[in-house]
C-alpha positions in Angstrom: -15.2 -11.8 -16.1 -13.8 -15.6 -16.7 -11.9 -17.3 -14.0 -8.8 -15.6 -13.5 -5.3 -17.8 -12.8 -4.0 -15.7 -10.0 -6.0 -12.9 -7.4 -4.2 -10.0 -6.8 -5.0 -7.9 -3.9 -4.4 -4.1 -2.8 -3.2 -4.5 1.4 -5.0 -1.3 2.7 -8.7 -0.9 2.1 -9.1 -4.5 0.6 -7.0 -6.9 3.1 -7.5 -4.4 5.7 -8.9 -1.6 6.9 -7.1 1.1 8.7 -8.0 3.6 11.1 -5.4 6.7 12.7 -3.9 6.0 15.6 -4.5 9.6 17.8 -1.1 11.4 18.9 0.6 9.0 16.4 2.9 12.5 15.1 4.1 13.3 19.1 4.7 9.7 19.7 7.0 9.8 16.3 8.5 12.9 17.5 9.2 11.6 20.7 11.5 8.9 19.4 12.8 11.2 17.1 13.8 13.7 19.1 15.5 11.2 21.0 17.5 10.1 18.7 18.8 13.4 17.7 19.7 14.0 21.4 22.0 10.8 21.4 23.7 11.6 18.8 24.5 15.7 20.3 22.1 17.4 17.8 20.3 19.9 20.4 18.9 22.3 17.6 15.7 20.9 17.7 12.6 20.5 20.7 10.5 17.3 20.0 7.6 20.1 19.2 9.6 21.3 16.0 10.1 17.6 15.1 6.7 16.7 15.4 5.9 20.3 13.1 8.0 19.2 10.5 6.8 14.9 10.9 3.4 16.1 10.2 4.4 18.4 7.3 6.0 15.9 6.0 2.7 13.7 6.2 0.8 16.1 4.3 3.4 16.6 1.5 3.7 13.3 0.8 0.1 12.7 0.6 -0.1 15.4 -2.1 2.6 14.1 -3.9 0.8 10.8 -3.8 -2.1 12.2 -5.5 0.2 13.7 -8.2 1.8 10.5 -9.1 -1.3 8.9 -9.7 -1.3 11.1 -13.5 2.6 9.8 -14.5 2.7 6.3 -16.4 4.9 4.9 -15.0 5.6 6.7 -11.3 8.7 5.7 -9.3 8.0 5.4 -5.4 9.2 7.5 -2.8 12.5 6.4 -0.8 12.8 6.3 2.8 15.8 8.7 2.3 14.1 11.0 0.2 10.9 11.1 2.4 12.9 11.9 5.4 15.8 13.9 4.0 13.4 16.1 1.5 10.0 15.9 3.1 10.3 15.9 6.8 13.7 17.3 7.5 14.5 19.5 4.7 15.1 22.7 7.0 17.2 21.0 10.0 20.7 21.4 10.4 22.5 19.3 8.1 23.8 16.9 11.2 20.2 16.1 12.1 19.3 16.0 8.5 22.0 13.6 8.1 20.9 11.7 10.9 17.6 10.7 10.1 18.8 10.4 6.6 21.1 7.3 7.9 18.3 5.8 10.0 15.2 6.4 6.9 14.3 3.0 6.7 13.6 2.0 10.4 11.8 5.6 10.7 9.9 4.3 8.2 8.5 1.4 9.6 8.2 2.9 12.6 5.9 5.6 11.4 3.9 3.1 9.5 3.7 0.9 13.0 2.7 4.3 15.6 0.4 5.8 12.7 -2.4 3.5 11.8 -4.1 0.4 13.7 -5.1 -2.7 11.1 -8.0 -5.3 11.3 -8.4 -7.5 8.7 -11.6 -7.0 6.6 -14.6 -9.4 6.5 -14.6 -12.2 4.6 -11.4 -11.9 3.4 -9.9 -15.4 5.3 -12.4 -17.2 3.4 -12.0 -15.5 0.1 -8.0 -16.6 0.4 -9.1 -20.5 1.4 -11.7 -20.5 -1.3 -9.1 -19.2 -4.1 -6.6 -21.9 -2.7 -9.3 -24.7 -3.1 -9.8 -23.7 -6.8 -6.2 -23.5 -7.4 -6.1 -19.9 -7.9 -3.1 -17.9 -5.8 -2.9 -15.1 -4.4 -0.6 -12.0 -3.8 -0.7 -8.9 -2.7 0.5 -6.0 -4.6 0.4 -2.6 -2.8 1.7 1.0 -2.3 3.8 1.5 0.8 6.2 3.5 2.7 7.2 0.8 4.4 6.2 -3.0 3.5 7.7 -4.2 6.3 4.7 -3.3 8.8 2.3 -4.7 6.1 4.9 -8.3 5.9 5.0 -7.9 9.7 0.8 -7.8 9.7 0.3 -10.8 7.6 3.1 -13.0 9.2 1.4 -12.1 13.0 -2.0 -12.7 11.5 -1.2 -16.2 9.6 -2.2 -14.5 6.1 0.9 -14.7 4.9 0.7 -18.4 4.8 -2.4 -18.3 2.3 -0.5 -15.8 0.0 1.8 -16.7 -3.0 3.5 -13.2 -3.0 3.5 -9.7 -1.3 4.6 -6.9 -3.7 5.2 -3.2 -1.9 6.0 -0.8 -3.5 9.2 0.9 -1.4 11.0 -2.5 -2.3 10.0 -2.2 -5.7 10.8 1.5 -6.3 7.6 1.8 -7.9 4.4 2.6 -7.3 0.9 2.2 -8.9 -0.6 3.3 -11.5 2.9 2.0 -12.7 1.7 -1.2 -14.2 4.8 -3.3 -13.2 3.5 -3.2 -9.9 0.9 -5.6 -11.3 3.7 -7.4 -13.7 6.1 -7.9 -10.8 3.4 -10.4 -9.4 2.5 -12.0 -12.4 5.8 -12.9 -13.8 6.7 -14.4 -10.2 3.4 -16.9 -10.6 3.8 -17.3 -14.3 0.8 -16.0 -15.6 -0.3 -13.5 -18.0 -1.6 -10.4 -16.8 -5.0 -11.3 -18.9 -5.2 -14.0 -16.7 -5.3 -12.4 -13.7 -7.6 -10.0 -11.3 -6.6 -7.2 -9.8 -8.6 -5.9 -6.3 -8.1 -2.2 -5.2 -9.7 0.1 -3.3 -9.6 3.2 -5.2 -9.8 4.9 -8.9 -7.0 6.5 -9.2 -4.3 4.2 -8.1 -5.6 0.9 -8.6 -8.3 1.0 -11.8 -5.8 2.7 -13.5 -3.0 0.5 -12.5 -5.3 -2.8 -13.8 -6.1 -1.1 -16.5 -2.6 -0.7 -17.7 -1.2 -3.6 -16.9 -4.4 -5.3 -19.0 -5.5 -7.4 -16.2 -8.1 -9.7 -17.3 -10.3 -8.5 -14.3 -10.4 -4.9 -12.8 -11.9 -5.3 -9.3 -13.0 -2.4 -7.1 -13.5 -3.0 -3.6 -15.2 -0.1 -1.5 -13.6 1.5 1.3 -13.3 4.5 3.2 -12.2 7.2 1.0 -12.7 5.1 -2.4 -15.0 8.0 -3.9 -12.7 10.8 -2.8 -10.9 10.9 -6.0 -8.4 14.0 -6.2 -9.5 14.3 -10.0 -11.1 13.0 -12.5 -10.7 9.1 -13.9 -11.8 8.0 -16.9 -11.3 4.1 -16.0 -14.0 1.9 -14.8 -14.1 -1.0 -13.0 -15.1 -4.4 -13.9 -16.9 -5.2 -11.0 -17.7 -3.5 -7.6 -17.6 -5.1 -4.4 -18.5 -4.6 -0.7 -15.9 -6.8 1.1 -13.9 -10.5 0.8 -17.6 -11.9 0.9 -18.5 -10.3 -2.1 -15.3 -10.8 -3.7 -15.5 -14.5 -3.3 -19.2 -14.6 -4.2 -17.9 -13.3 -7.5 -15.0 -15.4 -7.7 -17.0 -18.7 -7.0 -19.8 -17.3 -9.6 -17.1 -16.4 -12.7 -15.2 -19.7 -12.0 -18.6 -21.8 -12.3 -19.0 -19.7 -16.2 -17.5 -19.8 -19.0 -13.7 -19.7 -19.6 
């Protein structure tokens, strides 16, 4: 692969590694139940709310796997998640209330659900790319991109990024190639002059192929090889972490253009 003019990275699995927080659904259910109670909605107890939050999250995972097949999938809306996946069978006032608060509830769910830690070598990668004059950006599916923006800001990574593209804000999700094209247009480069780095086959490698990127890189993470179904496309390169990606970038920069 030749040296890129832009480097686009997935968030979860590439920029950060994530782990599930124990008790997240109970904590979120407690907050949602308090919201309902303050509004005079007393038909559901906290246990029932938690059951439906867990069911909604499980259904959303199935939907995400299915949405890796269409060419240009749209993203789940905040209101769609809470109104259709969590509260579909709630009394109308309770359902309407969580729909009205869907955006902050999605953000709160993201905050409670996962711990995030910057992957090894990522700060060095971003600094190395900057030294080569290569702008870096995030292109990531997210139910709440605001949670990811909070993380990059809190860790100082935001200052090293030229752009952050999140699917809930864009209205489309990978493997829709528009996700990559939003970033390349904003950075003023052609897709073939960019690399895209993701951690899974069905969303990321397929998206990079559809978008026509010049370098389609897979960074191995937890769950990378747990594919929901056979994917025909393969990455141009595979790396283990940010250090490996920096080595690949440096080698490409020193090679033939």
